[in-house]
C-alpha positions in Angstrom: 0.0 0.0 0.0 1.4 3.4 -1.0 2.1 5.7 1.9 -0.1 8.9 1.9 2.4 11.6 2.8 1.6 14.4 5.2 3.2 17.6 4.0 3.8 19.2 7.4 4.6 16.0 9.2 7.8 17.3 10.9 6.2 20.6 11.8 3.5 18.6 13.7 6.1 16.8 15.8 8.5 19.6 16.6 7.1 20.1 20.1 6.8 16.5 21.0 9.0 15.2 23.8 9.6 12.1 21.7 11.0 14.0 18.7 14.6 14.9 18.2 16.3 16.9 15.5 19.4 15.1 14.2 21.6 17.8 15.6 20.5 17.0 19.1 21.5 13.3 19.0 25.1 13.9 19.9 24.0 15.4 23.2 22.4 12.2 24.5 24.2 10.9 27.5 23.6 7.3 28.2 25.9 4.4 29.0 23.5 2.1 27.1 22.3 3.8 23.9 20.3 1.6 21.6 19.4 2.6 18.0 16.8 1.1 15.7 17.4 1.9 12.1 14.0 2.1 10.3 11.8 2.1 13.4 8.5 2.2 11.4 5.5 3.0 13.6 7.7 2.4 16.8 6.0 -0.6 18.3 9.2 -2.5 18.7 11.1 0.5 19.9 8.6 1.5 22.5 8.4 -2.1 23.9 12.2 -2.2 24.2 12.1 1.2 26.0 9.5 0.0 28.4 11.3 -3.2 29.2 14.7 -1.6 29.6 14.2 1.6 31.5 17.9 2.0 32.3 18.8 2.2 28.6 18.1 5.0 26.1 16.5 4.2 22.7 16.6 6.2 19.5 14.5 5.4 16.4 15.8 6.4 13.0 13.3 6.9 10.2 13.9 8.7 6.9 10.2 9.3 5.9 8.7 12.3 7.8 5.1 10.9 7.6 6.2 7.6 9.3 8.0 9.7 12.0 4.7 11.4 12.6 2.9 8.1 12.8 5.5 6.6 15.1 5.3 9.5 17.6 1.5 9.5 17.5 1.7 5.8 18.4 4.0 6.5 21.4 1.6 9.2 22.5 -1.3 6.7 22.6 0.6 4.3 24.9 -1.0 3.8 28.4 2.5 3.8 30.0 4.7 6.3 28.1 8.5 5.7 28.1 10.8 8.5 29.2 13.9 6.9 27.5 12.9 7.2 23.8 13.4 9.6 21.0 12.6 9.4 17.3 14.3 11.4 14.6 14.0 11.9 10.8 17.3 10.7 9.3 18.7 8.5 6.6 21.0 5.7 7.7 23.8 7.1 5.5 23.9 10.1 7.8 24.3 8.4 11.1 28.0 9.1 11.4 27.3 12.8 10.9 25.2 13.1 14.0 26.2 10.3 16.4 29.6 10.1 18.1 32.0 7.3 17.4 31.8 4.4 19.9 28.6 5.8 21.4 26.1 3.0 20.6 25.7 -0.2 22.6 23.3 -1.9 20.2 21.9 -1.4 16.7 18.6 -3.0 15.7 17.9 -3.6 12.0 14.5 -5.1 11.7 13.0 -6.2 8.3 14.8 -3.6 6.1 14.0 -3.2 2.5 15.8 -6.1 0.8 16.5 -4.1 -2.4 16.5 -7.3 -4.5 17.8 -5.7 -7.8 21.5 -6.0 -8.2 21.9 -2.3 -9.1 20.5 -1.5 -5.6 23.0 -3.6 -3.7 24.6 -0.6 -2.0 21.2 0.4 -0.5 21.0 -2.7 1.6 21.6 -1.9 5.2 24.0 -4.8 5.6 26.2 -3.8 2.6 29.9 -3.4 3.5 29.9 0.4 3.7 27.0 0.4 6.2 28.7 -2.3 8.3 31.8 -0.1 8.3 29.8 2.9 9.6 28.1 0.8 12.3 31.4 -0.6 13.4 32.6 3.0 13.9 29.5 4.0 15.9 29.4 0.9 18.2 31.2 0.7 21.5 33.7 -2.1 22.1 31.8 -5.4 21.9 28.7 -3.5 20.7 26.0 -5.5 19.0 23.9 -5.5 15.9 20.6 -7.5 15.9 19.3 -8.1 12.4 16.0 -9.8 11.4 14.6 -10.4 8.0 12.0 -12.6 6.3 14.0 -12.4 3.0 16.2 -15.3 2.1 18.2 -13.4 -0.5 19.1 -10.6 2.0 20.0 -13.0 4.7 22.4 -14.9 2.4 23.8 -11.6 1.1 24.5 -10.5 4.7 26.3 -13.8 5.5 28.5 -13.4 2.4 29.4 -9.8 3.4 30.3 -10.9 6.9 32.6 -13.6 5.5 34.5 -10.8 3.7 34.6 -8.5 6.8 35.5 -11.0 9.5 37.8 -8.4 11.1 34.9 -6.2 12.0 32.2 -8.5 13.4 31.7 -12.0 14.6 28.3 -13.9 14.5 27.2 -14.8 18.1 23.6 -15.8 17.2 22.2 -17.2 14.0 19.0 -18.9 13.0 16.9 -19.3 9.9 13.7 -20.0 11.9 13.6 -17.7 14.9 10.2 -18.7 16.2 11.2 -22.3 16.4 14.5 -21.6 18.1 15.5 -20.9 21.7 16.1 -17.3 20.7 12.4 -16.6 20.6 12.1 -16.6 24.4 13.7 -13.1 24.5 12.4 -11.9 21.1 10.2 -8.8 20.8 8.2 -8.9 17.6 7.8 -5.9 15.3 4.4 -5.3 13.7 5.7 -6.7 10.4 7.0 -9.7 12.2 3.7 -10.5 13.8 2.1 -10.5 10.3 4.8 -12.7 8.8 4.6 -15.2 11.6 0.8 -15.4 11.3 1.3 -16.3 7.6 3.8 -19.0 8.5 6.9 -17.1 7.1 10.2 -18.2 8.7 12.1 -15.3 10.3 15.9 -15.2 10.0 18.0 -13.6 12.7 21.7 -12.7 13.2 23.3 -11.1 16.2 26.8 -9.6 15.5 29.4 -8.5 18.0 31.9 -5.8 17.2 35.5 -6.9 17.1 38.6 -4.6 17.6 
């Protein structure tokens, strides 16, 4: 379904306590900063924030209308988290606004697989993205990656084989919801839909090296 864009989406959220301009991200002070790239409507992010009150969570979303929807969803929560911000930013710009070695964990949940070969560099697990994430993560920082797309999962494994100096795989499954990892898993809205259709979810957890 095509997204109906709201022209003044960012104007509407400027005064929200859950919105951050990208320039403000570098001022966040937290020993445990978690970032979700492509936070969608913020269900996963808000659940993480509620369950981990001592950590701070930032949702990155490049489409202003989705930022608006995400913040509206947080506003409708019965128990509102105080450790969450959402910003409008492209993943390519992360290193411009976040300090090196400032992030404890990055979540990449069901990103666009960009199946066409000419779009390979747009995939969030392409080598140049992993290099940026390595720069932003603290020592032994983590990346949690989930997808329903077999091609993207295999592509990611191939990239990791070529960049073994940057990350090691500490968790891997091609059927998350029939594995022990499901006990601590928080589902995204997309994930709930995929699981209801019987789609197998793939997951990797990567740990930063060096």
